[in-house]
C-alpha positions as CSV (number, residue, x, y, z in Angstrom):
1,M,-15.6,23.5,-8.5
2,T,-15.9,21.6,-5.2
3,A,-14.2,22.2,-1.9
4,F,-13.6,19.3,0.4
5,I,-13.1,20.6,4.0
6,N,-12.5,19.2,7.4
7,G,-10.6,16.2,6.1
8,R,-7.3,14.6,7.1
9,F,-5.6,14.3,3.8
10,I,-2.5,12.2,3.5
11,P,-0.9,13.4,0.2
12,C,1.7,10.7,-0.4
13,D,3.9,13.3,-2.0
14,G,6.4,13.7,0.8
15,G,4.5,16.6,2.5
16,G,2.4,16.7,5.6
17,E,-1.3,16.3,6.2
18,F,-3.7,19.1,5.2
19,T,-7.4,19.6,5.9
20,T,-8.8,21.2,2.6
21,L,-8.7,20.2,-1.0
22,V,-10.4,22.1,-3.9
23,E,-10.9,20.6,-7.3
24,R,-12.0,22.3,-10.5
25,E,-13.0,20.3,-13.6
26,G,-11.5,17.2,-12.0
27,R,-8.1,18.6,-11.1
28,I,-6.8,19.7,-7.8
29,V,-6.3,23.5,-7.7
30,Y,-5.7,23.9,-3.9
31,T,-4.5,22.0,-0.9
32,G,-4.0,23.4,2.5
33,H,-5.6,24.4,5.8
34,G,-8.8,26.3,5.5
35,L,-10.6,27.6,2.5
36,P,-9.2,30.7,0.9
37,P,-11.7,33.5,0.2
38,H,-11.2,33.4,-3.5
39,L,-12.3,29.7,-3.6
40,S,-15.3,30.0,-1.3
41,G,-18.9,30.1,-2.5
42,E,-18.7,26.9,-4.5
43,A,-20.0,23.4,-3.6
44,V,-18.6,22.2,-0.3
45,V,-18.3,18.7,1.0
46,D,-17.6,18.4,4.8
47,L,-15.6,15.3,5.4
48,A,-16.1,15.5,9.2
49,G,-12.6,14.6,10.1
50,R,-12.3,11.5,7.9
51,C,-9.0,10.3,6.6
52,V,-8.4,10.7,2.9
53,V,-5.7,9.1,0.8
54,P,-4.9,9.0,-2.9
55,S,-6.8,6.3,-5.0
56,F,-5.2,2.9,-5.0
57,G,-3.4,1.2,-7.9
58,D,-3.0,-2.5,-8.9
59,T,0.2,-3.1,-10.8
60,H,-0.5,-6.7,-11.7
61,I,-4.0,-8.0,-12.5
62,H,-5.2,-10.5,-15.0
63,F,-8.2,-8.2,-15.6
64,Q,-10.3,-10.2,-18.1
65,S,-9.7,-13.4,-16.1
66,F,-10.7,-11.6,-12.9
67,A,-13.8,-10.2,-14.7
68,H,-14.8,-13.7,-15.9
69,V,-14.4,-15.1,-12.4
70,L,-16.6,-12.3,-10.9
71,A,-19.3,-13.2,-13.4
72,N,-19.0,-17.0,-13.0
73,L,-18.1,-19.5,-10.3
74,D,-15.7,-18.8,-7.5
75,V,-15.0,-21.9,-5.4
76,R,-12.3,-20.4,-3.2
77,H,-14.5,-20.5,-0.1
78,A,-15.6,-24.1,-0.4
79,K,-14.5,-26.1,2.6
80,S,-15.1,-29.6,1.2
81,L,-15.5,-31.4,-2.1
82,V,-19.2,-31.9,-1.2
83,A,-19.7,-28.2,-0.7
84,M,-17.8,-27.5,-3.9
85,G,-20.0,-30.0,-5.8
86,E,-23.1,-28.2,-4.5
87,M,-21.8,-24.9,-5.8
88,V,-21.1,-26.5,-9.2
89,T,-24.5,-28.2,-9.4
90,A,-26.3,-24.9,-8.6
91,H,-24.2,-23.1,-11.2
92,E,-24.9,-25.8,-13.8
93,V,-28.6,-25.1,-13.4
94,K,-28.0,-21.4,-13.9
95,K,-25.9,-22.0,-17.0
96,G,-28.4,-24.3,-18.5
97,G,-25.8,-26.9,-19.7
98,K,-23.3,-24.5,-21.1
99,P,-19.6,-25.0,-20.2
100,I,-18.6,-24.0,-16.7
101,I,-15.4,-22.2,-15.7
102,A,-14.7,-22.3,-12.0
103,F,-11.8,-20.8,-10.1
104,G,-10.0,-21.3,-6.8
105,C,-9.7,-24.9,-5.7
106,S,-7.0,-25.5,-3.1
107,A,-6.1,-28.7,-1.2
108,H,-5.2,-26.5,1.8
109,T,-8.8,-25.4,2.4
110,L,-10.7,-28.6,1.6
111,E,-11.3,-30.9,4.5
112,E,-10.3,-33.9,2.2
113,G,-6.8,-32.3,2.0
114,R,-6.5,-32.9,-1.7
115,L,-7.3,-31.3,-5.0
116,P,-10.4,-32.5,-7.0
117,T,-9.8,-34.9,-9.9
118,R,-11.5,-35.6,-13.2
119,E,-13.7,-38.2,-11.5
120,D,-14.7,-35.8,-8.7
121,L,-15.7,-33.2,-11.3
122,D,-17.6,-35.8,-13.3
123,A,-19.7,-36.5,-10.2
124,M,-20.4,-32.8,-9.8
125,C,-22.0,-32.1,-13.2
126,A,-22.4,-33.5,-16.7
127,S,-21.7,-30.2,-18.4
128,P,-18.2,-29.4,-19.5
129,L,-16.3,-28.1,-16.5
130,F,-12.8,-26.7,-16.1
131,M,-11.6,-25.7,-12.6
132,V,-8.6,-23.4,-12.2
133,K,-6.3,-23.9,-9.2
134,Y,-6.1,-21.1,-6.7
135,D,-2.7,-20.0,-7.9
136,G,-3.7,-19.6,-11.6
137,H,-1.0,-22.0,-12.8
138,A,-2.9,-25.3,-13.2
139,G,-6.4,-26.6,-13.8
140,V,-8.5,-29.7,-13.9
141,A,-11.2,-30.8,-16.4
142,N,-14.0,-33.2,-16.3
143,S,-14.5,-35.8,-19.0
144,A,-17.0,-33.6,-20.9
145,M,-14.6,-30.8,-21.1
146,L,-11.7,-33.1,-22.1
147,E,-13.7,-34.2,-25.1
148,R,-13.7,-30.6,-26.3
149,F,-9.9,-30.1,-26.3
150,A,-7.9,-30.5,-29.5
151,P,-5.1,-33.1,-29.5
152,K,-2.5,-30.4,-29.3
153,V,-3.8,-29.4,-25.8
154,L,-3.9,-33.0,-24.5
155,E,-0.5,-33.8,-25.9
156,A,1.2,-30.8,-24.4
157,E,3.7,-31.1,-21.6
158,G,2.1,-31.2,-18.2
159,F,-1.2,-32.9,-18.9
160,E,-2.1,-35.8,-16.6
161,K,-4.7,-37.9,-18.4
162,E,-5.8,-40.0,-15.4
163,S,-6.3,-37.2,-13.0
164,G,-7.5,-34.7,-15.6
165,W,-5.0,-32.1,-14.4
166,F,-3.2,-29.6,-16.6
167,Y,0.2,-28.1,-15.6
168,Q,2.9,-26.1,-17.3
169,D,2.4,-25.7,-21.0
170,S,-0.7,-27.9,-21.2
171,F,-2.4,-25.5,-18.8
172,Y,-1.7,-22.4,-20.9
173,K,-2.9,-24.2,-24.0
174,A,-6.1,-25.3,-22.2
175,T,-6.9,-21.8,-21.0
176,D,-6.2,-20.4,-24.4
177,A,-8.7,-22.8,-25.9
178,I,-11.3,-22.1,-23.2
179,S,-10.9,-18.3,-23.6
180,R,-12.1,-18.6,-27.2
181,S,-15.5,-19.9,-26.0
182,V,-16.3,-16.6,-24.3
183,S,-18.1,-14.2,-26.7
184,P,-16.7,-10.7,-27.0
185,L,-20.0,-9.2,-25.9
186,E,-20.1,-11.3,-22.7
187,L,-16.5,-10.3,-22.1
188,I,-17.3,-6.6,-22.5
189,R,-20.1,-6.8,-20.0
190,N,-17.8,-8.6,-17.6
191,I,-15.1,-6.0,-18.0
192,E,-17.4,-3.1,-17.1
193,A,-18.7,-5.0,-14.0
194,A,-15.1,-5.7,-12.9
195,G,-14.1,-2.1,-13.3
196,N,-17.0,-1.0,-11.2
197,Y,-16.1,-3.6,-8.5
198,L,-12.6,-2.1,-8.4
199,G,-13.9,1.4,-8.3
200,R,-15.9,0.6,-5.2
201,K,-12.8,-0.8,-3.6
202,G,-10.9,2.5,-4.2
203,F,-8.8,1.6,-7.3
204,S,-8.2,4.2,-10.0
205,M,-5.0,2.7,-11.6
206,I,-5.0,-0.7,-13.3
207,H,-2.2,-2.6,-14.9
208,A,-3.9,-5.3,-16.9
209,V,-1.9,-8.3,-18.2
210,E,-3.6,-9.8,-21.2
211,G,-3.0,-12.4,-23.9
212,M,-5.1,-15.5,-23.4
213,G,-5.3,-17.2,-26.8
214,Y,-8.1,-15.3,-28.6
215,P,-7.7,-15.4,-32.4
216,L,-5.6,-12.5,-33.6
217,N,-5.1,-11.5,-30.0
218,L,-8.6,-10.0,-29.8
219,D,-8.5,-10.0,-26.0
220,V,-5.5,-7.6,-26.0
221,D,-7.1,-5.2,-28.4
222,L,-10.5,-5.5,-26.6
223,M,-8.9,-4.7,-23.3
224,R,-7.1,-1.7,-24.7
225,F,-10.4,-0.4,-26.3
226,T,-12.8,-1.1,-23.4
227,G,-10.2,0.1,-20.9
228,R,-10.8,3.6,-22.2
229,G,-14.4,3.3,-21.2
230,L,-13.7,2.3,-17.6
231,H,-13.5,5.0,-14.9
232,Q,-9.9,4.0,-14.1
233,S,-6.7,4.5,-15.9
234,V,-5.9,1.2,-17.6
235,T,-2.4,0.2,-18.9
236,T,-2.5,-3.0,-20.8
237,F,0.5,-5.3,-20.9
238,F,0.7,-7.8,-23.8
239,Q,1.7,-11.2,-22.6
240,T,3.8,-12.4,-25.5
241,M,7.4,-13.3,-26.3
242,A,7.0,-11.5,-29.7
243,P,7.5,-7.8,-28.7
244,G,6.9,-6.7,-32.3
245,K,3.2,-7.5,-31.7
246,A,3.0,-4.9,-29.0
247,R,5.1,-2.4,-31.0
248,L,2.8,-2.9,-34.0
249,R,-0.2,-1.8,-31.9
250,G,1.6,1.3,-30.7
251,M,1.8,-0.1,-27.2
252,K,4.6,0.9,-24.8
253,T,4.4,-2.1,-22.6
254,V,4.9,-5.9,-23.0
255,G,5.0,-8.9,-20.7
256,G,3.3,-10.3,-17.6
257,C,2.7,-14.0,-16.9
258,F,1.6,-16.9,-19.1
259,A,3.9,-16.4,-22.2
260,N,6.2,-14.3,-20.1
261,A,6.3,-16.6,-17.0
262,L,9.9,-17.7,-16.4
263,D,8.8,-20.3,-13.9
264,G,5.8,-21.8,-12.2
265,C,4.7,-21.3,-8.6
266,F,5.0,-22.7,-5.2
267,G,1.6,-24.3,-5.2
268,S,2.5,-26.6,-8.1
269,E,6.1,-26.9,-6.8
270,D,7.5,-25.7,-10.1
271,A,8.8,-22.3,-9.1
272,A,12.4,-22.4,-10.2
273,L,14.8,-22.6,-7.2
274,L,18.6,-22.3,-6.9
275,E,18.5,-25.1,-4.3
276,P,16.0,-28.1,-4.3
277,Y,12.7,-28.1,-2.5
278,T,13.2,-29.1,1.1
279,H,10.8,-32.1,0.9
280,D,12.0,-33.2,-2.6
281,A,15.7,-33.2,-3.1
282,G,15.3,-34.0,-6.8
283,N,13.2,-31.0,-7.6
284,K,14.4,-27.5,-8.3
285,G,11.3,-26.5,-10.1
286,H,11.1,-25.5,-13.7
287,L,12.5,-22.7,-15.9
288,F,10.2,-22.4,-18.9
289,Y,12.9,-20.8,-21.1
290,S,16.6,-20.9,-21.6
291,Q,18.7,-17.9,-20.5
292,E,19.4,-17.3,-24.2
293,E,15.7,-17.1,-25.0
294,V,14.9,-14.7,-22.2
295,D,18.0,-12.6,-23.1
296,A,16.9,-12.3,-26.7
297,F,13.3,-11.3,-25.8
298,V,14.3,-8.6,-23.3
299,K,17.0,-7.2,-25.5
300,K,14.6,-6.9,-28.4
301,A,11.8,-5.4,-26.4
302,H,14.1,-3.0,-24.6
303,G,15.6,-2.0,-27.9
304,M,12.1,-1.1,-29.1
305,G,11.6,1.2,-26.1
306,L,9.1,-1.1,-24.5
307,Q,8.6,-1.4,-20.7
308,V,9.2,-5.1,-20.0
309,T,7.6,-7.1,-17.2
310,L,8.6,-10.7,-16.4
311,H,7.0,-13.3,-14.0
312,G,9.6,-14.8,-11.6
313,I,8.7,-16.4,-8.3
314,G,11.6,-18.6,-7.4
315,D,15.1,-17.3,-6.9
316,A,16.4,-19.0,-10.0
317,A,13.8,-17.3,-12.1
318,V,14.6,-14.0,-10.5
319,T,18.2,-14.5,-11.3
320,Q,17.4,-15.4,-14.9
321,A,15.2,-12.2,-15.3
322,L,17.9,-9.9,-13.8
323,N,20.6,-11.5,-16.1
324,A,18.5,-10.6,-19.1
325,F,17.7,-7.1,-17.9
326,E,21.4,-6.5,-17.1
327,K,22.5,-7.6,-20.6
328,A,19.9,-5.5,-22.3
329,L,20.8,-2.4,-20.3
330,A,24.5,-3.0,-21.0
331,D,23.8,-3.1,-24.7
332,K,21.5,0.0,-24.6
333,P,21.8,2.0,-21.4
334,C,18.6,3.7,-20.2
335,E,18.3,5.3,-16.8
336,D,14.5,5.4,-16.7
337,H,13.4,2.1,-18.3
338,R,11.1,1.1,-15.4
339,H,11.3,-2.6,-16.3
340,V,9.4,-4.7,-13.8
341,L,10.0,-8.1,-12.1
342,I,6.6,-9.5,-11.1
343,H,6.3,-11.4,-7.8
344,G,10.0,-11.9,-6.8
345,C,8.8,-14.0,-3.9
346,L,12.1,-15.6,-3.2
347,I,15.2,-13.4,-4.0
348,T,18.8,-13.6,-2.9
349,P,20.4,-10.7,-1.1
350,A,22.8,-10.3,-4.1
351,D,19.9,-10.0,-6.5
352,I,18.2,-7.5,-4.2
353,Q,21.2,-5.3,-4.6
354,R,21.4,-6.0,-8.3
355,M,17.8,-5.0,-8.7
356,A,18.5,-1.7,-7.1
357,D,21.7,-1.1,-9.2
358,L,19.8,-1.9,-12.4
359,G,16.8,0.2,-11.5
360,V,14.4,-2.9,-12.0
361,C,11.1,-2.4,-10.2
362,L,9.2,-5.0,-8.3
363,A,5.4,-5.6,-8.6
364,A,4.8,-7.4,-5.4
365,Q,1.6,-9.1,-4.0
366,A,1.7,-8.6,-0.2
367,P,-1.5,-10.7,0.3
368,F,0.5,-13.8,-0.6
369,L,2.0,-13.5,2.9
370,Y,-1.4,-14.3,4.4
371,W,-3.0,-16.6,1.9
372,D,-5.3,-19.2,3.3
373,L,-5.2,-21.0,0.0
374,E,-1.4,-21.4,0.3
375,P,-0.7,-21.3,4.0
376,Q,2.6,-20.7,5.8
377,A,2.7,-24.3,7.1
378,Y,2.7,-25.6,3.5
379,L,5.5,-23.1,2.5
380,D,7.5,-24.2,5.6
381,R,7.2,-27.8,4.5
382,I,8.4,-27.3,0.9
383,L,10.9,-24.5,1.4
384,G,12.2,-25.0,5.0
385,D,13.9,-21.9,6.4
386,R,13.6,-20.1,3.0
387,S,9.9,-19.6,3.8
388,L,10.9,-16.9,6.3
389,S,12.7,-15.0,3.5
390,L,9.7,-14.6,1.2
391,M,9.0,-11.1,0.1
392,P,11.7,-9.3,2.1
393,F,10.1,-5.8,1.8
394,R,12.3,-4.1,4.3
395,D,15.5,-5.3,2.6
396,L,14.1,-4.3,-0.8
397,V,13.0,-0.8,0.2
398,D,16.2,-0.1,2.2
399,A,18.3,-1.2,-0.8
400,G,16.5,1.4,-3.0
401,V,14.3,-1.0,-5.0
402,R,11.0,0.6,-6.1
403,V,8.2,-1.7,-4.9
404,A,4.6,-1.3,-5.9
405,G,1.5,-3.4,-4.9
406,G,-0.8,-5.6,-6.9
407,S,-3.2,-8.4,-6.4
408,D,-2.5,-10.9,-9.2
409,A,-6.3,-11.2,-9.3
410,P,-8.1,-13.4,-9.6
411,T,-5.4,-15.3,-7.6
412,T,-6.0,-13.0,-4.6
413,E,-8.9,-10.5,-4.3
414,P,-8.0,-6.9,-5.1
415,D,-8.1,-5.3,-1.6
416,A,-5.5,-2.5,-1.1
417,L,-6.2,-2.2,2.6
418,F,-5.6,-5.9,3.2
419,A,-2.4,-5.6,1.1
420,I,-1.2,-2.6,3.1
421,W,-1.9,-4.6,6.4
422,S,0.0,-7.6,5.0
423,A,3.0,-5.4,4.2
424,C,3.0,-3.8,7.6
425,N,2.6,-7.2,9.4
426,H,5.2,-9.4,7.7
427,P,5.5,-12.8,9.3
428,D,9.1,-11.8,9.8
429,P,8.7,-8.5,11.7
430,A,12.1,-7.4,10.5
431,Q,10.8,-7.3,7.0
432,S,7.6,-5.2,7.7
433,L,7.1,-1.8,6.2
434,T,5.7,1.2,8.0
435,P,2.1,2.1,7.3
436,M,3.3,5.1,5.3
437,E,5.6,3.0,3.2
438,A,2.9,0.4,2.6
439,L,0.4,3.2,1.6
440,E,2.9,4.7,-0.8
441,M,3.5,1.2,-2.2
442,H,-0.2,1.1,-3.3
443,T,-0.6,4.7,-4.5
444,I,2.3,6.8,-5.7
445,R,4.6,3.8,-6.5
446,C,1.8,2.3,-8.7
447,A,1.6,5.6,-10.6
448,E,5.4,5.6,-11.1
449,F,5.3,2.1,-12.6
450,G,2.7,3.4,-15.1
451,R,4.6,6.7,-15.7
452,E,1.6,8.5,-14.3
453,E,3.2,10.1,-11.3
454,M,2.7,13.6,-12.8
455,D,-1.1,12.9,-13.0
456,R,-2.0,10.4,-10.3
457,G,-0.9,8.6,-7.2
458,S,-0.6,11.6,-4.8
459,L,-2.7,14.7,-3.8
460,S,-1.1,17.9,-5.0
461,A,-2.1,20.8,-7.2
462,G,-2.4,20.0,-10.9
463,K,-3.1,16.3,-10.4
464,R,-6.4,14.5,-10.8
465,A,-8.8,14.7,-7.8
466,D,-8.8,10.9,-7.3
467,F,-9.0,10.0,-3.6
468,V,-10.4,7.5,-1.2
469,V,-12.3,8.4,2.1
470,L,-11.6,5.9,4.9
471,D,-13.5,5.3,8.0
472,R,-10.5,5.8,10.3
473,H,-7.0,7.3,10.0
474,I,-4.7,4.7,8.5
475,L,-1.5,6.1,10.1
476,E,-3.0,6.3,13.6
477,T,-4.6,2.9,13.5
478,P,-2.6,0.1,15.2
479,R,-0.9,-1.7,12.3
480,E,-2.5,-5.0,13.3
481,A,-6.0,-3.4,12.8
482,I,-5.4,-1.8,9.4
483,R,-7.2,-4.6,7.7
484,E,-10.4,-3.6,9.5
485,I,-10.4,-0.1,7.8
486,Q,-13.2,0.4,5.4
487,V,-13.6,2.5,2.2
488,E,-16.4,4.9,2.8
489,G,-16.3,6.7,-0.5
490,H,-14.2,6.9,-3.7
491,Y,-13.9,10.2,-5.6
492,L,-12.8,10.2,-9.2
493,E,-12.0,13.6,-10.7
494,G,-13.8,15.0,-7.7
495,V,-17.0,13.1,-8.2
496,L,-18.3,10.4,-5.9
497,F,-18.1,7.1,-7.7
498,E,-21.4,5.3,-7.7
499,G,-20.4,2.0,-9.4
500,E,-23.4,1.3,-11.6
501,N,-23.2,-0.5,-14.9
502,R,-24.1,1.9,-17.7
503,G,-25.3,-0.8,-20.1
504,L,-23.5,-2.1,-23.1
505,G,-24.3,0.8,-25.5
506,R,-23.2,3.5,-23.1
507,F,-20.1,1.7,-22.1
508,L,-19.0,1.2,-25.7
509,K,-19.8,4.8,-26.4
510,A,-17.6,5.9,-23.5
511,S,-14.8,3.7,-24.9
512,L,-15.2,5.2,-28.4
513,M,-15.2,8.8,-27.1
514,K,-11.8,8.3,-25.4
515,S,-10.3,6.5,-28.4
């Protein structure tokens, strides 16, 4: 038993602050002011007035992709094609001629003002190279990598032979093919390292969306297995339009992006819109499925009792998703389905109210509001006045929509404090949340999305003693300075998280013991 005293605990359970928390065997047994006599005499940790909040959650993360990026080449911070080439060349030496997967190129941060092409990548290295665009919805290959792809990849919709770029269906087929080149052992090592990275950032709840083309969906099963060995709670969402595959595995969740993406994204200008893009009157984006196909999927999955999540960025895709949820719920009413719309970046007022009425939750990524890789000036150009309506958090919360935070990593870096800052400092001040609302968005709301609110997400007796120690009080810090707050410590079940890799054998053993 450990008593944590002299803290400033924010419980996120509707109650006020307290100064003392006591845990026994990883569970909270007392919260209040001062240490009761019957709980004294045990180990004591003096928090010296530090602010303490529940551990954070991430309701939408491509976990294995994020793990792979951490272990490989991240080019998001390259400021020119020359600098990017130097990074690729150095990584080629490290990889010894093996295929290279890079992530994060953006025309908005490169001084050339354009994306790299196949010819650019050919000049960077001779090894097979595939570079994923910052938004995770497109990628470019050099000639050596193109030679490795089967005809079905190169013949898929969205492949541009001259530039080497893959969009839409061709991108998903290309990433499926590349995923198969990563060995399971390498993937397992990367998964543990990624879990430890998130632990150091204060995350204890992870909603992993998986399904990247491994034979027999090995990546989904591997995530479910290794997730048990991580220090966090991991809920895996199977990205498939065949809900029976999730049901067969005894899963309670299905959906995400990739196979469950209803549209593209703003970066590729294929997010589906009700009205054309401002700079291109002939383009309303792209819906990947018909309404009938989405209806059939949601109805089937909902009928199986699965929690469904769908990717929808543009307002036309949001409408399509809500149409499907509405029909499924009319066919089989359920008050506590907790179905989720992912992103919902552009959403009409009517659909905000419909979300609230249907009880559809929103997994939002507040860091998109301040994303150097896709800046506001670009959104203004392609969306016009609609860019001011992106992610209307205040309207959503006031309407009664449950909104929880996520990163969409590796698209943005998992950083709950930056996400909280973003939600509190919306470009449209009228859509900003209060710091308390934004904190709840990344703690208790995440637990609710995973049906874990009785166990995690707030600090009250009976729940797990999972909490983050901050270097300043988040509710007393000016909202514009919240992004400067640092995580000083993360306690999981009352034990300070150290974040060291245990080695393959110990990690697999931990996964087996929790099976």
